[in-house]
Structure formats: C-alpha cells, structure tokens
The first five atom37 places (N, CA, C, CB, O) and aatype in JSON, in Angstrom:
{
  "aatype": [12, 0, 1, 18, 18, 3, 18, 19, 10, 7, 12, 9, 14, 10, 0, 10, 7, 7, 19, 0, 0, 0, 10, 12, 7, 0, 7, 10, 0, 19, 16, 16, 0, 9, 16, 19, 0, 15, 19, 13, 0, 19, 7, 10, 9, 7, 8, 0, 12, 13, 19, 2, 7, 14, 19, 3, 0, 3, 16, 6, 0, 14, 19, 0, 7, 3, 6, 15, 13, 5, 15, 0, 3],
  "atom_mask": [
    [1, 1, 1, 1, 1],
    [1, 1, 1, 1, 1],
    [1, 1, 1, 1, 1],
    [1, 1, 1, 1, 1],
    [1, 1, 1, 1, 1],
    [1, 1, 1, 1, 1],
    [1, 1, 1, 1, 1],
    [1, 1, 1, 1, 1],
    [1, 1, 1, 1, 1],
    [1, 1, 1, 0, 1],
    [1, 1, 1, 1, 1],
    [1, 1, 1, 1, 1],
    [1, 1, 1, 1, 1],
    [1, 1, 1, 1, 1],
    [1, 1, 1, 1, 1],
    [1, 1, 1, 1, 1],
    [1, 1, 1, 0, 1],
    [1, 1, 1, 0, 1],
    [1, 1, 1, 1, 1],
    [1, 1, 1, 1, 1],
    [1, 1, 1, 1, 1],
    [1, 1, 1, 1, 1],
    [1, 1, 1, 1, 1],
    [1, 1, 1, 1, 1],
    [1, 1, 1, 0, 1],
    [1, 1, 1, 1, 1],
    [1, 1, 1, 0, 1],
    [1, 1, 1, 1, 1],
    [1, 1, 1, 1, 1],
    [1, 1, 1, 1, 1],
    [1, 1, 1, 1, 1],
    [1, 1, 1, 1, 1],
    [1, 1, 1, 1, 1],
    [1, 1, 1, 1, 1],
    [1, 1, 1, 1, 1],
    [1, 1, 1, 1, 1],
    [1, 1, 1, 1, 1],
    [1, 1, 1, 1, 1],
    [1, 1, 1, 1, 1],
    [1, 1, 1, 1, 1],
    [1, 1, 1, 1, 1],
    [1, 1, 1, 1, 1],
    [1, 1, 1, 0, 1],
    [1, 1, 1, 1, 1],
    [1, 1, 1, 1, 1],
    [1, 1, 1, 0, 1],
    [1, 1, 1, 1, 1],
    [1, 1, 1, 1, 1],
    [1, 1, 1, 1, 1],
    [1, 1, 1, 1, 1],
    [1, 1, 1, 1, 1],
    [1, 1, 1, 1, 1],
    [1, 1, 1, 0, 1],
    [1, 1, 1, 1, 1],
    [1, 1, 1, 1, 1],
    [1, 1, 1, 1, 1],
    [1, 1, 1, 1, 1],
    [1, 1, 1, 1, 1],
    [1, 1, 1, 1, 1],
    [1, 1, 1, 1, 1],
    [1, 1, 1, 1, 1],
    [1, 1, 1, 1, 1],
    [1, 1, 1, 1, 1],
    [1, 1, 1, 1, 1],
    [1, 1, 1, 0, 1],
    [1, 1, 1, 1, 1],
    [1, 1, 1, 1, 1],
    [1, 1, 1, 1, 1],
    [1, 1, 1, 1, 1],
    [1, 1, 1, 1, 1],
    [1, 1, 1, 1, 1],
    [1, 1, 1, 1, 1],
    [1, 1, 1, 1, 1]
  ],
  "atom_positions": [
    [[-69.13, -53.27, -248.49], [-70.47, -53.06, -247.99], [-70.39, -52.57, -246.55], [-71.3, -54.33, -248.11], [-69.69, -53.16, -245.72]],
    [[-71.11, -51.53, -246.27], [-71.1, -50.96, -244.92], [-71.87, -51.87, -243.97], [-71.72, -49.54, -244.91], [-72.93, -52.4, -244.31]],
    [[-71.33, -52.03, -242.78], [-71.96, -52.86, -241.77], [-72.35, -52.0, -240.58], [-71.03, -54.01, -241.32], [-72.16, -50.78, -240.6]],
    [[-72.89, -52.62, -239.57], [-73.43, -51.91, -238.4], [-72.39, -50.98, -237.77], [-73.91, -52.91, -237.36], [-72.7, -49.83, -237.48]],
    [[-71.18, -51.47, -237.56], [-70.17, -50.65, -236.88], [-69.68, -49.5, -237.75], [-69.0, -51.52, -236.47], [-69.25, -48.48, -237.23]],
    [[-69.73, -49.65, -239.06], [-69.41, -48.54, -239.94], [-70.43, -47.42, -239.78], [-69.36, -49.02, -241.4], [-70.08, -46.24, -239.75]],
    [[-71.71, -47.8, -239.69], [-72.76, -46.81, -239.47], [-72.62, -46.13, -238.11], [-74.14, -47.46, -239.59], [-72.81, -44.92, -238.0]],
    [[-72.28, -46.9, -237.09], [-72.12, -46.33, -235.75], [-70.96, -45.34, -235.74], [-71.88, -47.45, -234.7], [-71.08, -44.25, -235.17]],
    [[-69.86, -45.7, -236.38], [-68.71, -44.79, -236.42], [-69.05, -43.5, -237.16], [-67.52, -45.47, -237.08], [-68.55, -42.43, -236.81]],
    [[-69.88, -43.59, -238.18], [-70.29, -42.39, -238.89], [-71.31, -41.57, -238.13], [0.0, 0.0, 0.0], [-71.35, -40.34, -238.25]],
    [[-72.13, -42.23, -237.34], [-73.19, -41.53, -236.61], [-72.68, -40.81, -235.36], [-74.27, -42.49, -236.22], [-73.35, -39.9, -234.87]],
    [[-71.54, -41.2, -234.82], [-71.03, -40.58, -233.6], [-70.77, -39.08, -233.82], [-69.74, -41.28, -233.14], [-71.3, -38.27, -233.06]],
    [[-69.96, -38.68, -234.82], [-69.77, -37.24, -235.0], [-71.03, -36.53, -235.49], [-68.66, -36.99, -235.98], [-71.25, -35.36, -235.17]],
    [[-71.87, -37.23, -236.26], [-73.12, -36.61, -236.7], [-74.05, -36.34, -235.53], [-73.82, -37.51, -237.73], [-74.69, -35.29, -235.46]],
    [[-74.13, -37.29, -234.61], [-74.97, -37.09, -233.42], [-74.42, -35.96, -232.56], [-75.08, -38.39, -232.6], [-75.17, -35.12, -232.08]],
    [[-73.12, -35.95, -232.38], [-72.5, -34.91, -231.55], [-72.71, -33.53, -232.17], [-71.01, -35.18, -231.36], [-73.13, -32.6, -231.49]],
    [[-72.41, -33.4, -233.44], [-72.55, -32.1, -234.1], [-73.99, -31.7, -234.34], [0.0, 0.0, 0.0], [-74.36, -30.54, -234.14]],
    [[-74.8, -32.64, -234.78], [-76.19, -32.33, -235.11], [-77.03, -31.99, -233.89], [0.0, 0.0, 0.0], [-77.77, -31.01, -233.9]],
    [[-76.9, -32.78, -232.85], [-77.68, -32.51, -231.63], [-77.19, -31.22, -230.98], [-77.57, -33.69, -230.63], [-78.0, -30.42, -230.51]],
    [[-75.88, -31.0, -230.96], [-75.36, -29.77, -230.37], [-75.83, -28.55, -231.16], [-73.82, -29.8, -230.33], [-76.2, -27.54, -230.56]],
    [[-75.81, -28.63, -232.49], [-76.27, -27.51, -233.3], [-77.76, -27.25, -233.11], [-75.97, -27.76, -234.78], [-78.19, -26.1, -233.04]],
    [[-78.53, -28.32, -233.02], [-79.97, -28.15, -232.8], [-80.27, -27.53, -231.44], [-80.68, -29.5, -232.93], [-81.14, -26.68, -231.31]],
    [[-79.54, -27.95, -230.43], [-79.77, -27.39, -229.09], [-79.29, -25.94, -228.99], [-79.06, -28.24, -228.04], [-79.91, -25.13, -228.32]],
    [[-78.18, -25.63, -229.67], [-77.73, -24.24, -229.68], [-78.73, -23.37, -230.45], [-76.33, -24.12, -230.31], [-78.98, -22.23, -230.07]],
    [[-79.3, -23.91, -231.51], [-80.32, -23.19, -232.26], [-81.59, -22.99, -231.44], [0.0, 0.0, 0.0], [-82.33, -22.03, -231.65]],
    [[-81.83, -23.89, -230.5], [-83.0, -23.77, -229.63], [-82.76, -22.8, -228.48], [-83.38, -25.13, -229.08], [-83.68, -22.49, -227.73]],
    [[-81.53, -22.33, -228.34], [-81.26, -21.31, -227.34], [-80.45, -21.77, -226.13], [0.0, 0.0, 0.0], [-80.25, -20.98, -225.21]],
    [[-79.99, -23.0, -226.1], [-79.18, -23.45, -224.98], [-77.76, -22.91, -225.11], [-79.18, -24.99, -224.89], [-77.32, -22.58, -226.21]],
    [[-77.06, -22.84, -223.99], [-75.67, -22.41, -224.01], [-74.82, -23.46, -224.71], [-75.15, -22.16, -222.57], [-75.18, -24.64, -224.76]],
    [[-73.69, -23.03, -225.25], [-72.82, -23.93, -226.01], [-72.35, -25.1, -225.15], [-71.61, -23.18, -226.56], [-72.38, -26.24, -225.59]],
    [[-71.92, -24.83, -223.93], [-71.43, -25.9, -223.07], [-72.53, -26.89, -222.71], [-70.82, -25.32, -221.8], [-72.27, -28.09, -222.63]],
    [[-73.73, -26.42, -222.5], [-74.84, -27.31, -222.19], [-75.21, -28.15, -223.41], [-76.07, -26.51, -221.7], [-75.46, -29.34, -223.29]],
    [[-75.25, -27.52, -224.58], [-75.6, -28.23, -225.8], [-74.59, -29.33, -226.12], [-75.71, -27.26, -226.97], [-74.97, -30.43, -226.51]],
    [[-73.31, -29.04, -225.96], [-72.28, -30.04, -226.25], [-72.32, -31.16, -225.22], [-70.89, -29.39, -226.26], [-72.11, -32.32, -225.57]],
    [[-72.6, -30.84, -223.97], [-72.69, -31.87, -222.94], [-73.85, -32.81, -223.21], [-72.85, -31.23, -221.56], [-73.7, -34.03, -223.1]],
    [[-75.01, -32.27, -223.55], [-76.18, -33.11, -223.83], [-75.94, -33.92, -225.11], [-77.45, -32.24, -223.98], [-76.31, -35.09, -225.16]],
    [[-75.33, -33.33, -226.11], [-75.05, -34.04, -227.35], [-74.04, -35.17, -227.14], [-74.53, -33.07, -228.42], [-74.13, -36.21, -227.78]],
    [[-73.11, -34.96, -226.24], [-72.12, -36.01, -225.98], [-72.77, -37.22, -225.31], [-70.99, -35.48, -225.11], [-72.29, -38.34, -225.47]],
    [[-73.86, -37.01, -224.57], [-74.58, -38.13, -223.98], [-75.16, -39.02, -225.09], [-75.71, -37.63, -223.04], [-75.14, -40.24, -224.98]],
    [[-75.68, -38.41, -226.15], [-76.18, -39.18, -227.29], [-75.05, -39.96, -227.96], [-76.86, -38.26, -228.3], [-75.23, -41.13, -228.32]],
    [[-73.89, -39.33, -228.14], [-72.76, -40.01, -228.76], [-72.28, -41.18, -227.91], [-71.62, -39.03, -229.01], [-71.96, -42.24, -228.43]],
    [[-72.22, -40.98, -226.61], [-71.82, -42.06, -225.7], [-72.87, -43.16, -225.71], [-71.62, -41.52, -224.26], [-72.52, -44.34, -225.58]],
    [[-74.13, -42.81, -225.85], [-75.18, -43.81, -225.96], [-75.0, -44.69, -227.2], [0.0, 0.0, 0.0], [-75.22, -45.9, -227.13]],
    [[-74.62, -44.09, -228.31], [-74.34, -44.88, -229.51], [-73.17, -45.84, -229.29], [-74.03, -43.96, -230.69], [-73.22, -47.0, -229.71]],
    [[-72.13, -45.35, -228.64], [-70.97, -46.19, -228.37], [-71.36, -47.33, -227.43], [-69.82, -45.36, -227.76], [-70.96, -48.47, -227.63]],
    [[-72.14, -47.01, -226.4], [-72.58, -48.03, -225.46], [-73.44, -49.08, -226.12], [0.0, 0.0, 0.0], [-73.33, -50.27, -225.82]],
    [[-74.3, -48.66, -227.03], [-75.14, -49.62, -227.75], [-74.28, -50.54, -228.6], [-76.18, -48.88, -228.63], [-74.52, -51.75, -228.64]],
    [[-73.3, -49.99, -229.27], [-72.44, -50.8, -230.13], [-71.58, -51.76, -229.32], [-71.56, -49.9, -230.98], [-71.24, -52.84, -229.81]],
    [[-71.21, -51.39, -228.11], [-70.34, -52.25, -227.32], [-71.09, -53.3, -226.51], [-69.51, -51.42, -226.39], [-70.65, -54.44, -226.4]],
    [[-72.24, -52.91, -225.94], [-72.87, -53.79, -224.97], [-74.18, -54.4, -225.44], [-73.1, -53.06, -223.71], [-74.47, -55.55, -225.12]],
    [[-74.99, -53.67, -226.19], [-76.26, -54.21, -226.64], [-76.07, -55.05, -227.89], [-77.26, -53.07, -226.91], [-76.59, -56.16, -227.97]],
    [[-75.33, -54.54, -228.84], [-75.05, -55.26, -230.08], [-73.55, -55.41, -230.21], [-75.65, -54.52, -231.32], [-72.96, -54.96, -231.18]],
    [[-72.94, -56.06, -229.23], [-71.5, -56.15, -229.15], [-70.89, -57.04, -230.22], [0.0, 0.0, 0.0], [-71.54, -57.93, -230.75]],
    [[-69.63, -56.78, -230.52], [-68.94, -57.61, -231.51], [-68.71, -59.01, -230.95], [-67.61, -56.97, -231.92], [-68.34, -59.17, -229.78]],
    [[-68.92, -60.01, -231.77], [-68.74, -61.41, -231.36], [-67.94, -62.11, -232.44], [-70.12, -62.12, -231.13], [-68.19, -61.94, -233.63]],
    [[-66.97, -62.9, -232.0], [-66.21, -63.72, -232.95], [-67.08, -64.88, -233.42], [-64.9, -64.25, -232.32], [-67.9, -65.39, -232.66]],
    [[-66.91, -65.28, -234.65], [-67.73, -66.36, -235.2], [-67.47, -67.69, -234.5], [-67.47, -66.5, -236.69], [-68.39, -68.5, -234.38]],
    [[-66.25, -67.93, -234.03], [-65.95, -69.2, -233.39], [-66.35, -69.25, -231.92], [-64.49, -69.49, -233.52], [-66.3, -70.33, -231.32]],
    [[-66.74, -68.13, -231.33], [-67.13, -68.13, -229.92], [-68.64, -68.1, -229.72], [-66.52, -66.97, -229.22], [-69.11, -68.07, -228.58]],
    [[-69.4, -68.11, -230.8], [-70.85, -68.1, -230.67], [-71.36, -69.45, -230.21], [-71.51, -67.71, -232.01], [-70.71, -70.47, -230.43]],
    [[-72.51, -69.47, -229.56], [-73.11, -70.7, -229.1], [-73.59, -71.52, -230.29], [-74.28, -70.41, -228.13], [-74.03, -70.95, -231.29]],
    [[-73.5, -72.84, -230.21], [-73.96, -73.66, -231.33], [-75.46, -73.55, -231.54], [-73.57, -75.11, -231.1], [-76.22, -73.35, -230.59]],
    [[-75.86, -73.7, -232.78], [-77.27, -73.61, -233.15], [-77.83, -75.01, -233.26], [-77.45, -72.83, -234.49], [-77.09, -75.94, -233.59]],
    [[-79.12, -75.2, -232.99], [-79.72, -76.52, -232.95], [-79.63, -77.27, -234.28], [-81.16, -76.41, -232.54], [-79.61, -78.5, -234.27]],
    [[-79.58, -76.59, -235.4], [-79.5, -77.25, -236.69], [-78.09, -77.54, -237.15], [0.0, 0.0, 0.0], [-77.89, -78.12, -238.22]],
    [[-77.11, -77.14, -236.37], [-75.7, -77.29, -236.74], [-75.23, -78.73, -236.54], [-74.82, -76.32, -235.93], [-75.71, -79.41, -235.63]],
    [[-74.3, -79.2, -237.37], [-73.77, -80.56, -237.24], [-72.96, -80.74, -235.96], [-72.91, -80.91, -238.45], [-72.91, -81.84, -235.41]],
    [[-72.32, -79.68, -235.47], [-71.49, -79.79, -234.27], [-72.3, -79.72, -232.98], [-70.45, -78.7, -234.27], [-71.75, -79.84, -231.89]],
    [[-73.61, -79.51, -233.11], [-74.47, -79.41, -231.94], [-74.78, -80.8, -231.4], [-75.76, -78.66, -232.28], [-75.18, -81.69, -232.16]],
    [[-74.61, -81.0, -230.09], [-74.93, -82.27, -229.46], [-75.93, -82.01, -228.35], [-73.65, -82.97, -228.9], [-75.71, -81.16, -227.49]],
    [[-77.03, -82.74, -228.36], [-78.04, -82.55, -227.33], [-77.59, -83.23, -226.04], [-79.4, -83.1, -227.79], [-76.71, -84.09, -226.04]],
    [[-78.21, -82.84, -224.93], [-77.86, -83.38, -223.63], [-78.58, -84.68, -223.32], [-78.16, -82.37, -222.55], [-78.4, -85.24, -222.23]],
    [[-79.38, -85.18, -224.24], [-80.15, -86.41, -223.99], [-79.29, -87.62, -223.91], [-81.18, -86.62, -225.05], [-79.79, -88.73, -223.7]]
  ]
}
C-alpha cells in the first residue's frame, strides 16, 4: 500500500517536469521554467521533511489513553 512518502517521491519528478512544461508552454525561457519548477519540487521535499516529517514509533510522545502514560499529579 502506498504511503505519504511514496506519493511525495512520485510527485517530485512530476512537479518538476509538469510545471516546467506548463511554464515553457506559457512562453517562459527554458532556464526560467526549470528554475521555477525546481522551487515546487524543493517545496515538496521540504514539506515531507519538516512539516510532515518521519517519526519513529518509539520516539513519539505518549498519548493520554495509553497504559504507559503517567500524569504529573
């Protein structure tokens, strides 16, 4: 089953190629179109790393309903 990072890895070349092709079709120069498209690809990578970053299951914070959770009272 495909997960979030599988979709991100697939969307990186699609964003780079698709946005660059659309901008070239709109009349921008090739170097400008590729530069702008690469910003979108880097944005996807940044989102995957920092906004929705990978987390190990054992390093997550305990949840209030969990048996291992102890209140500070």
